[in-house]
C-alpha beads as a LAMMPS data file, in Angstrom:
LAMMPS data file: protein, C-alpha beads

130 atoms
129 bonds

1 atom types
1 bond types

-500.0 500.0 xlo xhi
-500.0 500.0 ylo yhi
-500.0 500.0 zlo zhi

Masses

1 110.0

Atoms # bond

1 1 1 -4.830 3.294 -15.270
2 1 1 -7.235 0.463 -14.980
3 1 1 -7.643 -1.999 -12.111
4 1 1 -5.002 -4.620 -11.629
5 1 1 -5.744 -8.380 -12.376
6 1 1 -3.806 -11.466 -11.469
7 1 1 -4.116 -15.085 -11.365
8 1 1 -7.312 -15.044 -13.469
9 1 1 -8.896 -12.667 -10.593
10 1 1 -11.277 -9.916 -11.986
11 1 1 -9.595 -6.243 -11.719
12 1 1 -9.062 -5.235 -8.245
13 1 1 -10.741 -1.984 -8.046
14 1 1 -9.435 -0.780 -4.251
15 1 1 -8.014 1.799 -2.590
16 1 1 -6.999 2.050 1.074
17 1 1 -5.179 4.210 3.458
18 1 1 -1.829 2.887 4.802
19 1 1 -1.322 3.853 8.447
20 1 1 2.699 4.231 9.139
21 1 1 4.163 3.611 12.181
22 1 1 7.311 2.422 13.859
23 1 1 4.836 0.010 16.095
24 1 1 3.113 -2.371 13.626
25 1 1 1.818 -4.814 16.149
26 1 1 0.664 -2.224 18.659
27 1 1 -1.186 -0.098 16.048
28 1 1 -2.823 -3.203 14.381
29 1 1 -4.087 -4.395 17.638
30 1 1 -5.573 -0.833 18.440
31 1 1 -7.685 -1.228 15.303
32 1 1 -8.767 -4.881 16.015
33 1 1 -10.415 -3.285 19.273
34 1 1 -12.151 -1.092 16.891
35 1 1 -13.683 -3.988 14.977
36 1 1 -10.947 -4.381 12.230
37 1 1 -9.966 -7.841 11.364
38 1 1 -6.328 -8.832 10.158
39 1 1 -6.783 -10.309 6.616
40 1 1 -3.223 -10.628 5.797
41 1 1 0.348 -9.937 7.407
42 1 1 3.910 -9.911 6.170
43 1 1 5.992 -11.742 7.051
44 1 1 3.601 -14.682 8.248
45 1 1 5.403 -15.224 11.482
46 1 1 7.377 -13.119 13.877
47 1 1 6.967 -9.166 14.170
48 1 1 4.865 -7.640 11.468
49 1 1 6.095 -5.152 9.065
50 1 1 2.695 -5.139 7.195
51 1 1 -1.060 -5.716 8.275
52 1 1 -3.866 -5.566 5.809
53 1 1 -7.333 -5.157 7.822
54 1 1 -10.980 -5.150 6.923
55 1 1 -14.174 -4.100 8.688
56 1 1 -17.390 -4.815 6.876
57 1 1 -16.422 -2.770 3.522
58 1 1 -13.686 -0.845 4.945
59 1 1 -10.028 -1.485 4.416
60 1 1 -6.884 -0.051 5.992
61 1 1 -3.223 -1.266 6.249
62 1 1 -0.678 -0.886 8.924
63 1 1 2.840 -0.522 7.752
64 1 1 6.490 -0.234 9.124
65 1 1 7.678 3.266 8.372
66 1 1 11.392 3.010 6.953
67 1 1 11.199 2.216 3.567
68 1 1 10.017 5.250 1.414
69 1 1 11.114 8.500 1.843
70 1 1 8.506 10.374 4.231
71 1 1 7.670 12.713 6.542
72 1 1 7.796 11.708 10.523
73 1 1 6.040 8.464 11.385
74 1 1 2.370 8.391 11.904
75 1 1 1.574 9.857 8.299
76 1 1 -0.916 8.283 6.010
77 1 1 -0.582 6.996 2.464
78 1 1 -3.239 6.072 0.075
79 1 1 -2.603 2.725 -1.765
80 1 1 -4.048 2.248 -5.317
81 1 1 -4.164 -0.765 -7.475
82 1 1 -3.670 -0.086 -11.175
83 1 1 -3.348 -2.274 -14.136
84 1 1 0.254 -1.807 -14.724
85 1 1 2.700 -0.247 -12.202
86 1 1 5.282 0.505 -14.574
87 1 1 2.867 2.464 -17.080
88 1 1 1.197 4.249 -14.412
89 1 1 4.587 5.619 -12.971
90 1 1 5.543 6.512 -16.542
91 1 1 2.301 8.399 -17.235
92 1 1 2.412 10.261 -13.865
93 1 1 5.962 11.168 -14.534
94 1 1 5.439 12.342 -17.911
95 1 1 2.666 14.643 -16.084
96 1 1 5.401 16.087 -13.626
97 1 1 4.291 13.637 -10.903
98 1 1 7.258 13.265 -8.367
99 1 1 8.503 9.609 -8.230
100 1 1 9.468 8.667 -4.663
101 1 1 10.352 4.787 -5.471
102 1 1 10.519 3.232 -8.943
103 1 1 8.566 0.210 -9.484
104 1 1 9.888 -3.152 -7.840
105 1 1 8.676 -6.562 -7.127
106 1 1 7.987 -6.928 -3.281
107 1 1 8.557 -10.334 -1.245
108 1 1 4.940 -10.049 -0.340
109 1 1 3.852 -11.055 -4.082
110 1 1 2.888 -7.413 -5.595
111 1 1 4.713 -4.906 -8.013
112 1 1 4.829 -1.381 -5.816
113 1 1 5.981 2.129 -6.665
114 1 1 5.557 5.311 -4.823
115 1 1 4.551 8.939 -6.012
116 1 1 3.739 11.960 -4.581
117 1 1 0.498 13.761 -5.536
118 1 1 0.053 17.441 -5.938
119 1 1 -1.023 17.877 -2.154
120 1 1 2.224 16.235 -0.910
121 1 1 0.833 13.125 0.033
122 1 1 2.470 9.498 -0.865
123 1 1 0.743 7.294 -3.353
124 1 1 1.583 3.697 -3.187
125 1 1 0.881 2.103 -6.658
126 1 1 0.292 -1.541 -6.781
127 1 1 -0.547 -4.599 -8.689
128 1 1 -0.428 -8.662 -7.552
129 1 1 2.924 -10.371 -9.604
130 1 1 1.177 -13.702 -9.251

Bonds

1 1 1 2
2 1 2 3
3 1 3 4
4 1 4 5
5 1 5 6
6 1 6 7
7 1 7 8
8 1 8 9
9 1 9 10
10 1 10 11
11 1 11 12
12 1 12 13
13 1 13 14
14 1 14 15
15 1 15 16
16 1 16 17
17 1 17 18
18 1 18 19
19 1 19 20
20 1 20 21
21 1 21 22
22 1 22 23
23 1 23 24
24 1 24 25
25 1 25 26
26 1 26 27
27 1 27 28
28 1 28 29
29 1 29 30
30 1 30 31
31 1 31 32
32 1 32 33
33 1 33 34
34 1 34 35
35 1 35 36
36 1 36 37
37 1 37 38
38 1 38 39
39 1 39 40
40 1 40 41
41 1 41 42
42 1 42 43
43 1 43 44
44 1 44 45
45 1 45 46
46 1 46 47
47 1 47 48
48 1 48 49
49 1 49 50
50 1 50 51
51 1 51 52
52 1 52 53
53 1 53 54
54 1 54 55
55 1 55 56
56 1 56 57
57 1 57 58
58 1 58 59
59 1 59 60
60 1 60 61
61 1 61 62
62 1 62 63
63 1 63 64
64 1 64 65
65 1 65 66
66 1 66 67
67 1 67 68
68 1 68 69
69 1 69 70
70 1 70 71
71 1 71 72
72 1 72 73
73 1 73 74
74 1 74 75
75 1 75 76
76 1 76 77
77 1 77 78
78 1 78 79
79 1 79 80
80 1 80 81
81 1 81 82
82 1 82 83
83 1 83 84
84 1 84 85
85 1 85 86
86 1 86 87
87 1 87 88
88 1 88 89
89 1 89 90
90 1 90 91
91 1 91 92
92 1 92 93
93 1 93 94
94 1 94 95
95 1 95 96
96 1 96 97
97 1 97 98
98 1 98 99
99 1 99 100
100 1 100 101
101 1 101 102
102 1 102 103
103 1 103 104
104 1 104 105
105 1 105 106
106 1 106 107
107 1 107 108
108 1 108 109
109 1 109 110
110 1 110 111
111 1 111 112
112 1 112 113
113 1 113 114
114 1 114 115
115 1 115 116
116 1 116 117
117 1 117 118
118 1 118 119
119 1 119 120
120 1 120 121
121 1 121 122
122 1 122 123
123 1 123 124
124 1 124 125
125 1 125 126
126 1 126 127
127 1 127 128
128 1 128 129
129 1 129 130
């Protein structure tokens, strides 16, 4: 599973935690007070469903907790960019990894799937579609 590419950009070798919550705006504001700056939000206007944030070299995201099978709100996901979401899911499925959500294009411009790691954590797999 190699890094994602898109639009002529170099491979994205990134992974970051996704904080799941029913209160995206309030949770993002909490992390802003700790020095994290929003770098992307979806949708662009109105109540956010997703906010990507950075502080120096650290990244995290805050996401609404209602689109993937999960435990109670407040859990943490790991999100990893891969070269091909579909290939990664098939490789992991063949190895016995549970697939929670099949690959699909998102409205924010990424192909995304969710799997569960051996410890029971949800792991999002993504790649920019543009």
